[in-house]
Each structure stands twice: as C-alpha cells, then as structure tokens.
C-alpha positions as a Markdown table, in Angstrom:
| # | Residue | x | y | z |
|---|---|---|---|---|
| 1 | Met | 23.8 | -14.1 | -6.2 |
| 2 | Thr | 25.0 | -10.5 | -6.9 |
| 3 | Glu | 27.7 | -9.4 | -4.4 |
| 4 | Lys | 28.9 | -6.3 | -6.0 |
| 5 | Leu | 26.9 | -3.2 | -7.0 |
| 6 | Gln | 28.6 | -3.0 | -10.4 |
| 7 | Asp | 27.2 | -6.5 | -11.2 |
| 8 | Leu | 23.7 | -5.1 | -10.9 |
| 9 | Asn | 22.2 | -4.1 | -14.3 |
| 10 | Phe | 20.0 | -1.1 | -13.5 |
| 11 | Leu | 18.3 | -1.2 | -16.9 |
| 12 | His | 17.1 | -4.7 | -16.3 |
| 13 | Leu | 15.9 | -3.6 | -12.9 |
| 14 | Phe | 14.1 | -0.7 | -14.5 |
| 15 | Tyr | 12.3 | -3.1 | -16.9 |
| 16 | Phe | 11.2 | -5.2 | -13.9 |
| 17 | Trp | 10.0 | -2.2 | -12.0 |
| 18 | Met | 8.0 | -0.9 | -15.0 |
| 19 | Ala | 6.4 | -4.3 | -15.5 |
| 20 | Val | 5.2 | -4.5 | -11.9 |
| 21 | Arg | 4.2 | -0.8 | -11.8 |
| 22 | His | 2.0 | -1.0 | -14.9 |
| 23 | Gly | 0.6 | -4.5 | -14.2 |
| 24 | Gly | 2.3 | -6.6 | -16.8 |
| 25 | Ile | 5.1 | -7.0 | -19.3 |
| 26 | Thr | 2.9 | -6.1 | -22.2 |
| 27 | Ala | 1.8 | -2.8 | -20.7 |
| 28 | Ala | 5.4 | -2.0 | -19.8 |
| 29 | Gly | 6.5 | -2.8 | -23.3 |
| 30 | Glu | 3.9 | -0.4 | -24.7 |
| 31 | Arg | 5.1 | 2.4 | -22.5 |
| 32 | Leu | 8.7 | 1.7 | -23.2 |
| 33 | His | 8.1 | 1.0 | -27.0 |
| 34 | Leu | 9.7 | -2.4 | -26.6 |
| 35 | Thr | 8.5 | -5.9 | -27.5 |
| 36 | Gln | 7.2 | -8.2 | -24.8 |
| 37 | Pro | 10.0 | -10.8 | -25.5 |
| 38 | Thr | 12.7 | -8.1 | -25.1 |
| 39 | Ile | 11.4 | -7.1 | -21.6 |
| 40 | Ser | 10.9 | -10.8 | -20.6 |
| 41 | Thr | 14.5 | -11.6 | -21.6 |
| 42 | Gln | 15.9 | -8.7 | -19.7 |
| 43 | Ile | 13.9 | -9.6 | -16.5 |
| 44 | Arg | 15.2 | -13.2 | -16.8 |
| 45 | Lys | 18.8 | -11.9 | -17.0 |
| 46 | Leu | 18.1 | -9.8 | -13.8 |
| 47 | Glu | 16.8 | -12.9 | -12.1 |
| 48 | Lys | 19.9 | -14.9 | -13.1 |
| 49 | Ser | 22.2 | -12.1 | -11.8 |
| 50 | Leu | 20.3 | -11.9 | -8.5 |
| 51 | Gly | 20.0 | -15.7 | -8.1 |
| 52 | His | 16.3 | -15.5 | -7.4 |
| 53 | Asp | 13.0 | -15.8 | -9.3 |
| 54 | Leu | 11.1 | -12.5 | -9.1 |
| 55 | Phe | 7.8 | -13.8 | -10.5 |
| 56 | Asn | 5.8 | -16.9 | -10.1 |
| 57 | Arg | 5.1 | -18.2 | -13.6 |
| 58 | Asp | 2.6 | -20.9 | -12.9 |
| 59 | Gly | -0.4 | -18.9 | -14.1 |
| 60 | Arg | -1.1 | -16.1 | -16.5 |
| 61 | Glu | -1.3 | -13.5 | -13.8 |
| 62 | Leu | 1.9 | -11.5 | -13.0 |
| 63 | Glu | 2.5 | -12.5 | -9.4 |
| 64 | Met | 5.7 | -11.5 | -7.6 |
| 65 | Thr | 7.6 | -13.9 | -5.3 |
| 66 | Glu | 8.6 | -12.7 | -1.8 |
| 67 | Val | 12.0 | -11.8 | -3.2 |
| 68 | Gly | 10.4 | -10.0 | -6.0 |
| 69 | Lys | 8.4 | -7.8 | -3.6 |
| 70 | Thr | 11.6 | -6.9 | -1.7 |
| 71 | Val | 13.4 | -6.0 | -4.9 |
| 72 | Phe | 10.4 | -3.9 | -6.1 |
| 73 | Glu | 10.4 | -1.9 | -2.9 |
| 74 | Tyr | 14.0 | -1.1 | -3.2 |
| 75 | Ala | 13.7 | -0.3 | -6.9 |
| 76 | Asp | 10.7 | 2.0 | -6.1 |
| 77 | Asp | 12.9 | 4.0 | -3.7 |
| 78 | Met | 15.8 | 4.1 | -6.2 |
| 79 | Phe | 13.8 | 5.3 | -9.1 |
| 80 | Ala | 11.9 | 7.8 | -7.0 |
| 81 | Val | 15.3 | 9.4 | -6.2 |
| 82 | Gly | 16.2 | 9.3 | -9.9 |
| 83 | Arg | 13.1 | 11.3 | -10.7 |
| 84 | Glu | 14.0 | 13.8 | -8.1 |
| 85 | Met | 17.5 | 14.1 | -9.5 |
| 86 | Leu | 16.1 | 14.8 | -13.0 |
| 87 | Gly | 13.6 | 17.3 | -11.5 |
| 88 | Ala | 16.5 | 19.1 | -9.7 |
| 89 | Leu | 18.5 | 19.3 | -12.9 |
| 90 | Arg | 15.5 | 21.0 | -14.6 |
| 91 | Gly | 15.3 | 23.5 | -11.8 |
| 92 | Val | 12.3 | 21.9 | -10.1 |
| 93 | Pro | 12.5 | 22.0 | -6.2 |
| 94 | Ser | 12.8 | 18.6 | -4.7 |
| 95 | Gln | 9.9 | 17.4 | -2.7 |
| 96 | Arg | 11.6 | 14.3 | -1.4 |
| 97 | Ser | 9.7 | 12.7 | 1.4 |
| 98 | Leu | 11.3 | 11.2 | 4.4 |
| 99 | Arg | 10.3 | 7.6 | 4.9 |
| 100 | Leu | 9.6 | 5.9 | 8.2 |
| 101 | His | 9.5 | 2.1 | 8.0 |
| 102 | Val | 7.6 | 0.8 | 11.0 |
| 103 | Gly | 7.2 | -2.8 | 12.1 |
| 104 | Val | 4.0 | -3.4 | 14.1 |
| 105 | Pro | 3.4 | -6.8 | 15.9 |
| 106 | Met | 0.1 | -8.4 | 14.7 |
| 107 | Val | -1.2 | -8.4 | 18.3 |
| 108 | Met | -0.5 | -4.7 | 18.8 |
| 109 | Pro | -3.9 | -2.8 | 19.4 |
| 110 | Lys | -4.6 | -0.8 | 16.2 |
| 111 | Leu | -5.6 | 2.4 | 17.9 |
| 112 | Met | -2.5 | 2.3 | 20.0 |
| 113 | Thr | -0.4 | 2.1 | 16.9 |
| 114 | Tyr | -2.1 | 5.1 | 15.5 |
| 115 | Arg | -1.8 | 7.0 | 18.8 |
| 116 | Leu | 2.0 | 6.4 | 18.8 |
| 117 | Leu | 2.4 | 7.4 | 15.2 |
| 118 | Glu | 0.1 | 10.4 | 15.4 |
| 119 | Pro | 2.8 | 12.9 | 16.3 |
| 120 | Val | 4.7 | 12.3 | 13.0 |
| 121 | Leu | 1.6 | 13.0 | 11.0 |
| 122 | Gln | 2.3 | 16.7 | 11.7 |
| 123 | Phe | 6.0 | 16.4 | 10.9 |
| 124 | Pro | 7.5 | 19.6 | 9.5 |
| 125 | Gln | 8.9 | 18.0 | 6.4 |
| 126 | Pro | 7.1 | 15.6 | 3.9 |
| 127 | Leu | 7.0 | 12.2 | 5.5 |
| 128 | Gln | 5.7 | 8.8 | 4.3 |
| 129 | Ile | 4.9 | 6.1 | 6.8 |
| 130 | Val | 5.4 | 2.5 | 5.7 |
| 131 | Cys | 3.8 | 0.1 | 8.2 |
| 132 | His | 4.4 | -3.7 | 8.1 |
| 133 | Glu | 2.4 | -6.0 | 10.3 |
| 134 | Ala | 3.9 | -9.4 | 11.2 |
| 135 | Pro | 4.7 | -11.6 | 14.2 |
| 136 | Leu | 7.2 | -9.9 | 16.5 |
| 137 | Asp | 10.0 | -12.4 | 15.8 |
| 138 | Asp | 9.7 | -11.8 | 12.1 |
| 139 | Leu | 9.8 | -8.1 | 12.6 |
| 140 | Val | 13.0 | -8.4 | 14.7 |
| 141 | Ala | 14.6 | -10.4 | 12.0 |
| 142 | Asp | 13.6 | -7.8 | 9.4 |
| 143 | Leu | 15.0 | -5.0 | 11.7 |
| 144 | Met | 18.3 | -6.8 | 11.8 |
| 145 | Arg | 18.3 | -6.7 | 8.0 |
| 146 | His | 17.6 | -2.9 | 8.2 |
| 147 | Gln | 14.2 | -3.3 | 6.6 |
| 148 | His | 12.5 | -1.3 | 9.5 |
| 149 | Asp | 13.6 | 1.9 | 11.2 |
| 150 | Val | 11.6 | 1.0 | 14.3 |
| 151 | Ile | 9.3 | -1.6 | 15.8 |
| 152 | Leu | 6.5 | -0.3 | 18.0 |
| 153 | Ser | 5.8 | -2.9 | 20.7 |
| 154 | Asp | 4.0 | -3.5 | 24.0 |
| 155 | Thr | 6.9 | -5.6 | 25.2 |
| 156 | Pro | 10.6 | -5.0 | 25.2 |
| 157 | Val | 12.7 | -7.1 | 22.9 |
| 158 | Pro | 15.5 | -9.0 | 24.8 |
| 159 | Ser | 18.9 | -8.1 | 23.4 |
| 160 | Asn | 21.6 | -10.9 | 23.2 |
| 161 | Lys | 24.8 | -11.7 | 21.3 |
| 162 | Arg | 22.8 | -12.7 | 18.2 |
| 163 | Val | 20.2 | -9.9 | 18.3 |
| 164 | Arg | 21.4 | -6.6 | 19.5 |
| 165 | Thr | 18.4 | -4.3 | 19.9 |
| 166 | Tyr | 17.4 | -1.4 | 22.2 |
| 167 | Ser | 13.9 | -1.0 | 23.6 |
| 168 | His | 13.3 | 2.7 | 24.2 |
| 169 | Pro | 10.4 | 3.3 | 26.6 |
| 170 | Leu | 7.5 | 5.4 | 25.2 |
| 171 | Gly | 5.3 | 5.4 | 28.2 |
| 172 | Ser | 2.5 | 3.4 | 29.8 |
| 173 | Cys | -1.2 | 3.5 | 30.5 |
| 174 | Gly | -3.9 | 1.8 | 32.5 |
| 175 | Ile | -6.6 | -0.5 | 31.3 |
| 176 | Ala | -10.4 | 0.1 | 31.2 |
| 177 | Ile | -13.2 | -2.4 | 30.9 |
| 178 | Cys | -15.9 | -1.4 | 28.5 |
| 179 | Ala | -19.3 | -2.6 | 27.4 |
| 180 | Thr | -22.5 | -1.5 | 25.7 |
| 181 | Arg | -24.6 | 1.0 | 27.7 |
| 182 | Glu | -27.0 | -1.7 | 28.8 |
| 183 | Leu | -24.4 | -4.2 | 30.0 |
| 184 | Ala | -22.3 | -1.5 | 31.6 |
| 185 | Ala | -25.3 | -0.2 | 33.6 |
| 186 | Gln | -25.8 | -3.7 | 35.0 |
| 187 | Leu | -22.1 | -4.2 | 35.9 |
| 188 | Gln | -21.0 | -0.8 | 37.1 |
| 189 | Pro | -22.5 | -0.8 | 40.7 |
| 190 | Arg | -20.5 | -3.9 | 41.9 |
| 191 | Phe | -17.4 | -3.6 | 39.7 |
| 192 | Pro | -15.1 | -5.4 | 39.7 |
| 193 | His | -16.9 | -8.2 | 41.5 |
| 194 | Ser | -19.7 | -8.0 | 38.9 |
| 195 | Leu | -17.3 | -9.5 | 36.3 |
| 196 | Asp | -17.6 | -12.9 | 38.0 |
| 197 | Gly | -19.8 | -14.9 | 35.6 |
| 198 | Ala | -20.2 | -11.9 | 33.2 |
| 199 | Pro | -19.6 | -12.4 | 29.5 |
| 200 | Met | -16.1 | -11.3 | 28.5 |
| 201 | Leu | -14.1 | -10.9 | 25.3 |
| 202 | Leu | -10.4 | -11.5 | 25.7 |
| 203 | Pro | -7.4 | -10.7 | 23.4 |
| 204 | Ala | -5.2 | -13.6 | 22.2 |
| 205 | Ala | -3.2 | -15.5 | 24.8 |
| 206 | Asn | 0.2 | -14.4 | 23.3 |
| 207 | Thr | -0.5 | -10.7 | 24.1 |
| 208 | Glu | 0.8 | -8.6 | 27.0 |
| 209 | Leu | -2.7 | -7.3 | 27.6 |
| 210 | Arg | -4.0 | -10.9 | 28.0 |
| 211 | Arg | -1.2 | -11.8 | 30.3 |
| 212 | Leu | -2.0 | -8.8 | 32.6 |
| 213 | Leu | -5.7 | -9.6 | 32.6 |
| 214 | Asp | -5.2 | -13.3 | 33.3 |
| 215 | Gly | -3.0 | -12.4 | 36.3 |
| 216 | Trp | -5.5 | -9.8 | 37.6 |
| 217 | Leu | -8.5 | -12.2 | 37.3 |
| 218 | Asp | -6.6 | -14.9 | 39.1 |
| 219 | Asp | -5.5 | -12.6 | 41.9 |
| 220 | Ser | -9.1 | -11.2 | 42.2 |
| 221 | Ser | -10.6 | -14.7 | 42.2 |
| 222 | Leu | -12.9 | -13.7 | 39.4 |
| 223 | Thr | -14.1 | -16.1 | 36.7 |
| 224 | Pro | -16.0 | -14.4 | 33.9 |
| 225 | Arg | -17.7 | -16.3 | 31.1 |
| 226 | Ile | -15.3 | -16.1 | 28.1 |
| 227 | Thr | -17.4 | -15.6 | 25.0 |
| 228 | Ala | -14.6 | -15.2 | 22.5 |
| 229 | Glu | -10.8 | -14.8 | 22.2 |
| 230 | Leu | -9.8 | -12.5 | 19.3 |
| 231 | Asn | -6.3 | -11.8 | 17.8 |
| 232 | Asp | -7.4 | -8.6 | 16.2 |
| 233 | Ser | -8.1 | -5.7 | 18.6 |
| 234 | Ala | -10.4 | -3.9 | 16.2 |
| 235 | Leu | -12.5 | -7.1 | 15.8 |
| 236 | Leu | -12.6 | -7.4 | 19.6 |
| 237 | Gln | -14.0 | -3.9 | 19.9 |
| 238 | Val | -16.6 | -4.6 | 17.2 |
| 239 | Phe | -17.8 | -7.7 | 19.1 |
| 240 | Gly | -17.9 | -5.7 | 22.3 |
| 241 | Ala | -19.9 | -2.9 | 20.7 |
| 242 | Gly | -22.3 | -5.6 | 19.4 |
| 243 | Gly | -23.0 | -6.7 | 23.0 |
| 244 | Ala | -21.0 | -10.0 | 23.0 |
| 245 | Gly | -19.4 | -9.1 | 26.4 |
| 246 | Val | -17.2 | -6.7 | 28.3 |
| 247 | Phe | -13.8 | -6.0 | 26.7 |
| 248 | Pro | -10.5 | -4.4 | 27.8 |
| 249 | Val | -9.2 | -1.1 | 26.3 |
| 250 | Pro | -5.9 | 0.6 | 26.8 |
| 251 | Ala | -6.8 | 3.8 | 28.7 |
| 252 | Ala | -4.7 | 5.9 | 26.3 |
| 253 | Val | -7.2 | 5.3 | 23.5 |
| 254 | Leu | -10.4 | 5.1 | 25.6 |
| 255 | Pro | -12.0 | 8.3 | 24.3 |
| 256 | Glu | -11.5 | 7.1 | 20.7 |
| 257 | Val | -13.0 | 3.7 | 21.5 |
| 258 | Gln | -16.0 | 5.3 | 23.2 |
| 259 | Arg | -16.6 | 7.7 | 20.3 |
| 260 | Gln | -16.2 | 5.1 | 17.6 |
| 261 | Phe | -18.2 | 2.3 | 19.2 |
| 262 | Asp | -20.6 | 4.1 | 21.5 |
| 263 | Val | -19.7 | 2.1 | 24.6 |
| 264 | Glu | -19.4 | 2.9 | 28.3 |
| 265 | Val | -16.7 | 2.3 | 30.8 |
| 266 | Val | -17.6 | -0.4 | 33.3 |
| 267 | Gly | -14.5 | 0.3 | 35.4 |
| 268 | His | -10.8 | 1.0 | 35.4 |
| 269 | Leu | -7.9 | -1.3 | 36.3 |
| 270 | Asp | -5.4 | 1.5 | 36.9 |
| 271 | Asn | -3.2 | -0.8 | 39.0 |
| 272 | Leu | -2.4 | -2.6 | 35.7 |
| 273 | Gln | -0.1 | -0.8 | 33.3 |
| 274 | Leu | 0.6 | -1.5 | 29.6 |
| 275 | His | 4.0 | -0.4 | 28.6 |
| 276 | Phe | 5.1 | 0.6 | 25.1 |
| 277 | Tyr | 8.5 | 0.7 | 23.4 |
| 278 | Ala | 10.3 | 1.9 | 20.3 |
| 279 | Val | 12.6 | -1.0 | 19.4 |
| 280 | Thr | 15.7 | 0.0 | 17.3 |
| 281 | Leu | 19.2 | -1.1 | 16.5 |
| 282 | Gln | 20.6 | 2.1 | 17.9 |
| 283 | Arg | 21.3 | 2.9 | 21.5 |
| 284 | Lys | 20.5 | 6.5 | 20.7 |
| 285 | Leu | 17.5 | 7.3 | 18.5 |
| 286 | Thr | 18.6 | 8.9 | 15.2 |
| 287 | His | 15.7 | 8.8 | 12.8 |
| 288 | Pro | 14.0 | 12.2 | 13.1 |
| 289 | Ala | 10.5 | 10.8 | 13.0 |
| 290 | Val | 11.3 | 8.2 | 15.7 |
| 291 | Val | 12.9 | 11.0 | 17.8 |
| 292 | Ala | 9.6 | 12.9 | 17.4 |
| 293 | Ile | 7.6 | 9.9 | 18.6 |
| 294 | Ser | 9.9 | 9.5 | 21.7 |
| 295 | Gln | 9.6 | 13.2 | 22.5 |
| 296 | Ala | 5.8 | 13.1 | 22.3 |
| 297 | Ala | 5.8 | 10.2 | 24.6 |
| 298 | Gln | 7.9 | 12.0 | 27.1 |
| 299 | Glu | 5.4 | 14.9 | 27.0 |
| 300 | Gly | 2.6 | 12.6 | 28.0 |
| 301 | Leu | 1.5 | 11.1 | 24.7 |
| 302 | Leu | -0.2 | 8.1 | 26.5 |
| 303 | Ser | -1.6 | 9.9 | 29.5 |
| 304 | Met | -5.3 | 10.3 | 29.6 |
| 305 | Thr | -7.6 | 12.3 | 31.9 |
| 306 | Thr | -10.7 | 10.1 | 32.4 |
| 307 | Pro | -13.8 | 12.0 | 31.1 |
| 308 | Ala | -16.4 | 12.7 | 33.8 |
| 309 | Ala | -18.9 | 10.7 | 31.8 |
| 310 | Ala | -16.7 | 7.7 | 32.0 |
| 311 | Ala | -16.0 | 7.8 | 35.7 |
| 312 | Val | -17.6 | 5.1 | 37.8 |
C-alpha cells in the first residue's frame, strides 16, 4: 500500500478519475485520445501501487469497489483544485466552494437534519454540503478517519481513550403527537388518556425518540395499539398522513410536517425533550459552516412557538 505521496502516480489517478467520471474506460479513452488498453494498464498500475482493487471486474459494467469510491472522492477534490489553479493562472477569479462533509445517523429525522443544516444554505461564501447517512458507529469511525467534518446526532457520542470526540449541544425541542384531521378530532378532547388503545406509529427501537416515548407511555400507564414501527422518519410521516395512526413529531419541525402532510396536532409532550448535538474531533469548533450551525442553535434554531391552530 502507498505510504509516501511521491509513490502516488497522479497521471494514473487522473485516468481512473476520467474513467469513472465519463462512465467507462472506452469513453475516457475517446476524450483523452488514448486506447482502451493503455488506460486499463495505467489503472491496474494504480491499483497495484495502492494495494487495492478499484473496480469489480466480474461483469461488463464499470462498478467501483468501496475503496474505489473513496479514491474517486479524493481525486474529485484534487482535480477540482487543479482546475481552479489553471483558471487562476488564466486570470479567471476562483469560485472555489467550501465543503461541509456531514455524517447523519440513519435514524435521525430527515426534517431535523434539514433544519439543522438550513443556516448554512445562506452561507456568505460558496458552500457545498456533502451528506453521508449511515449507522452512528460507522459515522464515528469515519469521523476518526477525518472523512466527516461533523456528525449531527440526537444523542451525544461518548468519548474514551480509543475514540476522542466532542458533542457540542445544538439545542432541544419538545415532542408533538400528530394525526389526520379526523383521528385528531377524536383524540384531542381526552389527550393524553385517549391514546390508550389508539392506533400509533412508532420510530425504530434504537432511536432516542422511541426511548423517550416508551418511557413516557410506561409512566403514564398508556397502551396504544402499535400499527407499525418504522426506521425512516419520512415514511412514518407518510403512514401517519394516510391515517395509519398517531405519530410523534419533533416540535422544532412541526409547522413543516403540518404543511407537508396536512395533519393536526393531537397534543404536546413538552415535558419530553429531544436534544441535538454537533459531534466533532475538536474541543472548539473550527469549520466555519459548523460554527454557523452552532451559532444559529444558540439563537433559538430549534425553538418553536406553537401556532394557534395547533393548540389543543
């Protein structure tokens, strides 16, 4: 495996990058005015120097291995900088975009992810957000390899001798229970007692939202009829909008959920709080976009004034 930068042949890397970018070795050869065997040979030399296969060669389709995908992402950044350099030498102003690589746990509510990232969409300089969704443990491992700038999570990541991370609080919000207009009208008068025996949709058992709900239901001696457990928060909302049962919503995104899915609030569980964190390797936030997310959180990013129409 390559251990020194001078051992990396950037021309071989360029041929690999062109092959992926243009959908095949033949297409890359046409653009570079080289034969297919020439490019194939150079890519194999690259693989040998890296100590990894970059393509799966079982079929006729050009399919990258996981290592190939990683190498391509880095190559894409490298050659983007190269194009900017050539443009600068021609007197063309650089429009280089700042990149924010974000890890998002698969169980993180989609609208909450957008809400937390929304402040950087108005960033004063060009910014490209690169989101990667995976289990939290995988994201932490990638963070340690510096593949992410930040992980947005609804749970803090414990720091230990092997994994040294910092969970920066971004704020918290309550939980609302929503349903279709018809079902909400039936359940609102006696909420929360009306949830006993009512159809309910729940998030997956490995989520912070589910942990809070299970504890609250136990403490309240309520036993709703669970109609479905769903890993995907967006799918849970679709099922709820279809009338499959009541469903929980982080209060910070309640207006968006009501607007998108035309549902009503059955009641609020304001004594339950979801907390959100920016997980980094730094004790002090340094990436300007992550700093902007943190500042927006301190200014009340996740606070929400309940609309009068939603009050029960």
